[in-house]
C-alpha positions as MATLAB code, in Angstrom:
seq = 'MIDEFAKDNLHTRLRRDREALLWKLDGLSEYDARRPLTATGTNLLGLVKHVATVEARYFGEVFGRPSPETLCRWQDSDGSDQWAAEDETRDQIIGFYRRTWEHADATIGELNLDAPGHVPWWQGSYANTNLFAILVHVLGETNRHAGHADILREGVDGRTGMRPEHETQVDEDARIAYCVKIEHAARSAGSVEKSVRQ';
ca = [
      79.819  132.717  119.290;
      80.895  133.819  116.246;
      82.504  136.615  117.161;
      84.795  134.269  119.601;
      85.507  131.609  117.038;
      86.303  134.436  114.627;
      88.991  135.873  116.857;
      90.429  132.368  117.959;
      90.471  131.782  114.264;
      92.150  135.149  113.545;
      94.917  134.652  116.176;
      95.606  130.902  115.789;
      96.474  132.061  112.200;
      98.715  135.209  113.386;
     100.362  132.373  115.952;
     101.202  130.230  112.880;
     103.321  132.972  110.700;
     104.278  134.491  113.641;
     106.484  130.577  114.136;
     106.924  130.579  110.823;
     108.556  133.554  110.159;
     111.409  132.922  113.283;
     112.021  129.211  111.443;
     113.679  131.793  108.621;
     116.095  132.630  110.388;
     117.253  128.971  111.624;
     120.455  127.721  110.984;
     121.344  130.525  109.298;
     124.663  132.463  109.938;
     124.461  135.787  111.762;
     125.899  137.250  108.124;
     122.905  135.352  106.414;
     120.605  136.283  108.516;
     121.595  140.074  108.553;
     122.373  140.986  105.096;
     120.753  142.829  102.769;
     119.006  140.572  100.470;
     116.963  142.693   97.802;
     117.849  145.789   96.272;
     116.211  148.256   98.772;
     118.134  146.179  101.935;
     115.381  143.741  103.006;
     116.604  141.333  105.633;
     115.043  138.077  107.721;
     116.384  139.450  110.784;
     115.319  142.921  109.555;
     111.683  141.793  108.708;
     111.190  139.831  112.386;
     111.876  143.146  114.262;
     110.086  144.690  111.545;
     107.174  142.712  112.588;
     107.680  142.703  116.411;
     107.644  146.683  116.519;
     104.296  147.022  114.063;
     102.696  144.225  116.675;
     103.986  146.461  119.424;
     102.288  149.447  118.294;
      98.648  147.719  116.900;
      98.234  145.980  119.673;
      99.540  148.261  121.898;
      99.550  151.544  121.660;
      96.263  151.833  119.218;
      94.471  150.449  122.416;
      95.849  152.608  125.239;
      98.081  149.616  126.202;
     101.409  150.969  126.312;
     104.213  148.000  125.157;
     106.641  147.471  127.395;
     109.214  147.216  125.087;
     110.717  150.976  124.397;
     110.312  152.030  121.168;
     110.889  155.187  118.876;
     106.895  157.375  118.605;
     105.779  156.615  115.106;
     106.021  159.485  114.432;
     109.570  159.727  114.583;
     110.039  156.680  113.138;
     113.617  156.446  110.567;
     113.462  152.868  109.258;
     116.122  151.259  111.822;
     112.852  148.823  112.764;
     113.872  147.093  109.731;
     117.479  146.296  110.598;
     119.686  144.952  113.531;
     122.446  147.200  114.082;
     125.731  145.798  114.927;
     125.089  145.736  118.683;
     121.981  144.238  118.399;
     121.754  140.466  118.957;
     119.683  137.705  116.794;
     118.507  136.427  120.544;
     117.935  140.021  121.351;
     115.560  141.164  118.842;
     113.867  137.314  118.810;
     113.221  138.189  122.625;
     111.671  141.614  121.614;
     109.621  139.714  118.981;
     108.450  136.554  121.585;
     107.744  139.410  124.464;
     105.837  141.395  121.838;
     103.842  138.352  121.480;
     102.904  137.990  124.981;
     101.695  141.775  125.053;
      99.331  141.364  122.358;
      98.168  137.815  123.246;
      96.611  139.739  126.561;
      95.364  142.462  124.808;
      93.933  139.844  121.840;
      92.726  137.789  125.303;
      91.099  140.868  127.063;
      89.565  142.578  124.334;
      86.004  142.129  122.120;
      86.433  142.006  118.220;
      84.391  145.509  118.865;
      86.773  147.115  121.597;
      87.729  150.573  119.910;
      90.877  151.550  119.191;
      92.084  154.569  117.449;
      95.688  154.512  114.816;
      97.111  157.968  114.757;
      98.853  157.247  111.642;
      95.839  156.457  109.612;
      93.413  158.594  107.572;
      90.923  160.146  108.701;
      87.932  157.822  109.694;
      90.276  155.088  109.539;
      91.762  156.151  112.389;
      89.000  154.719  114.340;
      89.162  151.519  114.584;
      88.286  147.843  116.850;
      90.075  144.841  117.568;
      88.622  142.790  114.583;
      90.285  145.592  111.659;
      93.543  145.257  113.616;
      93.513  141.956  114.132;
      92.927  141.493  110.436;
      96.061  144.287  109.229;
      98.530  142.670  112.169;
      97.628  139.027  110.207;
      97.679  140.640  106.871;
     101.190  142.423  107.635;
     102.516  139.454  109.516;
     101.199  136.958  106.811;
     102.724  139.367  103.781;
     106.789  139.646  105.475;
     106.165  135.707  106.279;
     106.120  135.718  102.500;
     108.854  137.934  101.958;
     110.881  136.007  104.075;
     109.869  132.060  101.893;
     111.345  133.914   98.730;
     114.526  135.292  100.806;
     115.594  132.378  102.694;
     115.539  130.133   99.087;
     117.839  132.578   97.492;
     120.572  132.202  100.549;
     119.887  127.968  100.663;
     117.094  126.646   98.997;
     114.908  126.329  102.200;
     111.224  126.756  101.357;
     108.473  125.551  103.388;
     106.319  126.985  106.509;
     107.541  124.718  109.229;
     110.502  122.414  109.517;
     107.924  118.745  109.961;
     106.985  120.403  106.167;
     109.996  120.563  104.768;
     110.932  118.272  102.532;
     114.773  116.791  100.835;
     115.303  118.972   97.883;
     116.189  117.230   94.486;
     118.312  119.504   92.667;
     118.075  118.109   90.148;
     114.095  117.838   89.796;
     114.342  121.604   90.654;
     116.677  122.459   87.912;
     114.536  120.797   85.805;
     111.449  122.650   86.939;
     112.506  126.135   86.682;
     114.228  124.963   82.957;
     110.684  124.341   81.889;
     109.387  127.723   83.526;
     111.918  129.660   81.495;
     111.255  127.865   78.333;
     107.861  128.744   78.953;
     108.327  132.531   79.974;
     111.102  133.154   76.779;
     108.689  131.511   74.172;
     105.903  133.980   75.826;
     108.275  136.138   75.187;
     108.849  135.229   71.810;
     105.366  135.863   70.897;
     105.132  138.944   72.254;
     107.888  140.511   70.432;
     106.738  138.850   66.438;
     103.296  140.620   67.663;
     104.673  143.819   68.397;
     106.784  144.244   65.364;
];
């Protein structure tokens, strides 16, 4: 009973975070969805492509249920799963992610939490695992990258939140005042630190 509750709970959270990640692309131009937004090139559409690849590998190869999607061998991964090439459309990448969900959801639905799996890219005894550990791992990955997407999207146009129904109209004056308050506190703490060092 507790296993089914745990599996359903983890799976529900994974579904929620998948949708949150996709929502971060809503209303963006092709350029803004693809452009590098950090010094390391992190971009919103690339995050979706990367998380799709993560799910395809973990809920596919790990349980002997290879993804129907074409993936390079994990040993040959070159980082191209983290950005969209010129000839890849947003719809193609989102479609890949949604088809990956279906395959992953089938794996999750058909296996028990203690179903054995093997992760060849994990070291030592950790390579032998089970569905529970993989669900927790992929949920963590998805949640982490959805958090990255939150920050990136906020930097593009100020939109925040997990779902459209929770988004509120931005009060620019209140937002500016809030940031000024935080900046003041940071400068004050920095001044105290500097005087202590002298």
